[in-house]
N, C-alpha and C positions, 0 to 999 in steps of 0.2 A: 442529707442526700448526697451520694457520691457525685463528684463533678465529672461530667463526660468530657473526653478530649474534643478538641476542635475538629471540624470536618476535614477530611483529606483535601489536599490542594490539587486544583486542576492546572496549576502553573507548571512550566517547563524551564524555569530560569536556570541558567548555568549549564544547560545541556546543548549538545549538537546533534542534529538529526540528518541522516542521509535519506533522501527521498528520490526514488526513481520514477520516471514518467511524470515529472513535475511541471511540465510546461503548459498543461491544459486540464480542464475539467476537474476530476476528483484529485489528481496529483497536485495541481496548482492550489486548490482549495486547502488541502492538507498542509502544504508548505506555508501558505499564508496564515492559517490557524495556528500552526506551531510557532511561527515567528511572533504573532500577537500574544502567544502564551509565554514568550520569553526565550525561545530556543534559537540558537544560531543554526544555519542550514548548509548542507551540501546538496545541491539540487542537480539532477541528471535528466537529460532528455536528448533526443536526436537532433532537433531543430535548434541551431545556435541562436537564430534571431528571436524566435519565440521565447526561448529560455532566457535570453538576455533581458527581454522586456519584463518577464516575470521577476527576475532577480532585482532589476532596477526599481520596479514597483514596490516590492517587499522591503527593500532597503529604505526607500523613501517613506514608507508608511510606519515602519517599526524601528529602524535603526540597528537591527541585528546584523551580524556578519553573514553574508551569503556568498558561498563559493559555488561556481558553476562548472559542470563538466558536460560539454556537448558531445555526446557519443552514443553509439548503439551497444547496449550491454549484451546483446545477443552474440556479438563477435568477441573473439579472444582479445583483439587489440582494444576494443571498446572497454571490456571489463578490466583490462590491464591499466587503462588510463584512469578508471575510477579507483583502482587499488593504489595507484601512485598518489592520487589526491588524498587518500586516507592517511598516507604517511605524514601529511602536513599537520595533522592533529587528530585527537581521539574522537570517536563517534559513540554516542550513548544510545541512540535510537536509530533503528533501520526500518524503513517503510518500503516494502517491495510492491510497488504499484504498477510499474511498467508491464505492459502485456500486449499481445496481438491475438486476434481471433483466427487468422489464417484463412478468412473467407468462409463461404458456405460450401460444403461438400460432404458427400457420404464417406463412410469409413472405407468402402471399397475403392472409391475414386481418389482418396487422399494418398499420395505416394510418400515414400520415405523422406524425401526432401522437405515436404510440407510438415510432416510430423516433427522432423528435427528442427525446422525453423521455429515452429510454435513452442516446442519444449525448451529451446535455447533461451528464449526470452522469459517464458512463464514459469519454468522450473529450474533449469540449470543456473541461470543468473542469480535467483534468490538463494539457492543452495550455496553457490560459491561465495556470495557476499556474506552469508551467515557464517560459513566456515572461516572466512577472513576476520570477521569481527568478534565472534564468540570468545576466543581466547583473550582478546583485549578487554571485552566487557567483563568477563569473569575475573580477570586480574584487577579491574577497577572496582569490583564489588557490586556492580549493578549494570543493568542494561535492559533494553526492550526491543523486540522484533515484532513487526506487524505485517502480515501477508494479506494482500488484497485478493479476495476470492470472487467467485461468481456462482449464481444459481445453476449455471450449466455444469458446475462441478459437483452439484448435489443431486441432480436428476437430469436425465438426457434431454438435450435440446436438439430438435431436428437439424441435421446438417452442420452441427458444430462439434463433431466428435473430438478432433485433435485439441481444440480449445477446452472443451469440457473435461476431457481426460487429464489434460495438463493441470487444470484447476483442482480436480479431485486429488491428484498426486500432491499438489501444493498443500492441500488441507492435511493429508496424512504426514507430509514432511513437517508441518506446523506442530502436529501432535507429538511426533518423535523428538523434535528439537525441544519442545517444552519440557519433556521428561528428562532429557539429557542435560539441558542447560540449567534446570532448577537446582537449588533455590535462588541462585544469583541473578539469572537472566530470565525474564518473562517473554514468552512467545505466544502470540495470539493471531487469529485470523479475523478479518473484517469483510463482510459480504454485503455489498450494495445491491439494491434492486434497480429498477429503471431510474436512470439519472441522466439529465441533460444540463448543459452549461447554463441555460436560462430558465430551467425548471418547466419547460413546455415540451410536449411530444415532438420527437425528431422526425418520425415517419409513421406510416400506416401501421406497422407492427407495434409501435408504442401505443398508438390509439386503440388498437384491438386488445392489448393486454391491460390497459387502464381499468377495464371493467372487472378485472380479477383483483384489483388493489383496493382493499377496504378504505384507504385514505383518499382514493379517487383521483389521484394525480401522479405525475412524475416527480421524483425527488430532485432536490438541488444539491450541488456539490458540497456546499457548506454543511448540509445535514449529515453527510458522511464524515466530513472533517471533524465535526464535533465529537463523533464517536471515536475517531482516531486520537484526538487530544485526551479523551478519557482513558483509553487503553495505554497511552504513553505516560500518563501522569501517575503520581503516587495515590490517586483515588482508586486506581486499579491494582494496588500493590499485592492483592491476594488472588489476582486473576491471571491464569496461565493455561495454555492448552485449550482455549475456548474459541468458539466461533460466534461473533456478534453480528447478527443479521439486521440490516437497516433497509427495509424494503416496503415500508407502508403497510405491513401486515399481510402481504400477499402470501398465500400458501404455494409452495413450489410444486 
């Protein structure tokens, strides 16, 4: 009988991952999971104190190299500071997790400033980071981009139009990038469902929605991080242009 090859590895040894919005919740869990899988990190978030604590914790637990950039990627200056950090060494994996909702408002009430603010974080920053890193990844012969999505980008959520539209655009950007970057660089989207840092409902809205989730509960950040490790690893070497939904089976 023909010998089958070993299963693909879920390890990330020898790689460096840039993760935005890495100081809390899903971003922090992805950073920790990547580090435990062997990846060095460049972590980005606005709060320097919180980001520093995350970096210190991950270094102590894993021993990987963790570089910190405390900045707001929605601003030109903030994005420039991330770009300068990228000059210090190559990045193999980009995780675009930073996002803002822009609050609750109707389309009619949302002014241009709000739309621009939401799009600056949720769409323009991921696009600009991808533009910066894709040539480097292509030259290196491999690379991976993961864009964090939202159910609001798949179907309308009341009073979250700017956020939902920005995430819908991010999904289409993912598909375009996947086509243009293939076959060297893989580009996928990851869509969490209801998630809280301790795995319990955060508010009445969460409690109301739990009834529509077949798993009957809120997700934990590490459950999203596990999916991100898969997408970044060689186990997903034939996966690109896809949307991986991790939401406990909830129909949108």
